[in-house]
C-alpha positions in Angstrom: 46.2 5.9 7.2 43.7 3.3 8.4 40.7 5.6 8.7 41.4 6.4 5.2 41.0 3.1 4.4 38.0 2.4 6.6 36.2 5.8 4.5 37.5 4.2 1.5 35.8 0.9 2.1 32.4 2.6 3.5 32.1 4.4 0.2 32.5 1.5 -1.9 29.8 -0.3 0.0 27.6 2.7 -0.1 28.1 2.8 -4.0 27.3 -0.7 -3.8 23.9 -0.8 -2.1 22.5 2.5 -3.3 21.4 1.2 -6.6 19.5 -1.5 -5.2 17.8 0.5 -2.7 17.2 3.4 -5.6 15.2 0.1 -7.3 13.5 -1.0 -4.8 11.6 2.4 -4.3 11.3 3.4 -8.3 8.7 2.1 -10.1 8.7 0.1 -13.2 6.8 2.2 -15.7 5.0 0.7 -18.8 5.6 2.9 -21.8 3.7 6.6 -21.8 3.1 6.1 -18.2 3.0 8.8 -16.1 4.1 9.1 -12.5 2.2 11.1 -9.9 4.1 11.4 -6.2 1.7 12.0 -3.8 1.8 13.0 -0.4 -0.5 10.8 2.6 -3.8 13.0 2.7 -5.0 14.5 6.0 -8.7 14.3 4.3 -10.0 12.2 2.3 -8.3 12.6 -1.2 -10.2 11.9 -4.6 -8.1 10.7 -7.8 -9.9 10.6 -10.9 -8.4 9.4 -14.1 -8.4 6.8 -17.6 -6.9 4.0 -17.7 -6.0 4.6 -21.3 -3.1 2.3 -22.3 0.5 4.0 -23.0 -0.8 7.5 -21.4 -2.1 6.6 -18.2 -1.3 7.3 -14.6 0.1 5.8 -11.7 0.7 7.0 -8.4 3.0 6.6 -5.4 1.4 6.9 -1.6 4.2 7.0 1.0 2.8 5.8 4.3 4.2 5.6 7.7 3.7 2.5 10.4 0.6 3.2 12.7 -1.6 5.1 9.8 -4.8 3.7 9.1 -5.9 3.9 5.5 -8.7 3.1 3.1 -8.6 2.9 -0.7 -11.9 2.7 -2.9 -11.6 2.4 -6.5 -14.6 2.7 -8.3 -15.2 2.2 -12.2 -17.9 1.4 -14.5 -16.2 -0.8 -16.8 -15.6 -4.5 -15.7 -12.2 -4.7 -17.4 -10.9 -1.8 -15.4 -8.7 -2.7 -11.9 -6.6 -1.3 -9.5 -3.3 -3.1 -8.1 -1.2 -1.8 -5.1 2.7 -2.9 -5.0 4.7 -1.7 -1.7 8.1 -0.6 -3.3 10.2 -1.4 -0.4 9.9 -5.3 -1.4 11.8 -6.6 -4.2 9.0 -8.9 -5.5 7.0 -7.7 -8.5 3.7 -9.2 -6.8 0.9 -6.9 -6.2 -0.6 -7.2 -2.5 -3.9 -5.9 -3.1 -5.7 -6.2 -6.3 -9.2 -5.2 -7.1 -9.5 -8.5 -9.7 -9.1 -10.8 -7.1 -9.8 -8.7 -3.5 -12.9 -6.7 -3.8 -13.1 -3.0 -4.7 -11.9 -1.3 -1.1 -8.7 -2.2 0.9 -8.5 -1.5 4.6 -4.8 -1.6 6.6 -3.5 -0.6 9.4 0.2 0.3 8.2 2.8 -2.1 9.8 5.8 -0.4 8.3 7.5 2.6 7.0 7.2 2.4 3.2 6.1 3.9 -0.7 2.8 2.1 -2.2 2.5 1.9 -6.0 -1.1 2.2 -7.0 -1.6 1.3 -10.7 -5.0 1.6 -12.1 -5.1 -1.0 -15.4 -7.5 -2.0 -17.9 -7.1 -5.9 -18.5 -5.3 -6.7 -21.8 -6.6 -10.2 -21.8 -10.3 -9.4 -22.2 -12.3 -9.1 -24.7 -12.9 -5.5 -24.8 -14.3 -2.4 -26.9 -12.3 0.8 -26.5 -9.0 1.9 -25.1 -9.2 2.4 -21.7 -12.0 3.5 -19.2 -12.9 5.8 -16.3 -12.0 5.4 -12.8 -12.1 7.1 -9.3 -9.6 6.3 -6.4 -10.3 7.4 -3.0 -7.8 7.4 -0.4 -9.2 8.4 3.0 -7.0 8.1 6.1 -9.1 6.7 9.1 -9.1 7.3 12.8 -7.4 4.8 14.9 -9.3 1.6 15.6 -10.6 1.5 19.4 -8.3 -0.2 21.7 -9.4 -3.3 23.5 -9.4 -2.5 27.0 -7.0 -5.1 28.7 -8.2 -7.8 30.7 -8.4 -7.6 34.1 -6.4 -10.0 36.1 -8.1 -12.1 38.9 -7.9 -9.9 42.1 -8.4 -11.5 45.3 -12.1 -11.0 46.6 -14.0 -11.5 49.7 -16.6 -14.1 47.5 -14.7 -17.0 45.7 -15.9 -17.9 42.3 -18.4 -20.8 42.2 -17.6 -23.8 40.6 -19.3 -24.9 37.4 -22.5 -26.4 37.6 -22.7 -30.0 36.8 -25.2 -31.0 34.0 
């Protein structure tokens, strides 16, 4: 009987926390946006698209701890941008945006998560047209070179000279 009540409690807790976890991994899409699920590439991947409001594409990219990645955004429009969100975080703030951080993002991933890459056309800018073409390059990088560990002071037959006085 006790085992059954423990199982019921665990099932209830799982049902309680499951929607919160699923919501953290499911992005909120704007009306008309289409979601494309990517896999982390073995070689450079290029995505091309159009930031047309109401029918744009957004991308999810799963990343693993320790992976090194570089993401470049390019467009001819001064009103098109890219924002990158971490779907495991509860806030809606992008951790990288080309409007403030430049057109290139390079990092070593700290923890397993999924990123949302959202190219967009600024709604607050005076503009003509309904969008702009863009290109996103996702490039896996080799591990950065490891710094050799500093050699500990080992005993020597010749002691270090004292610092010279000026």
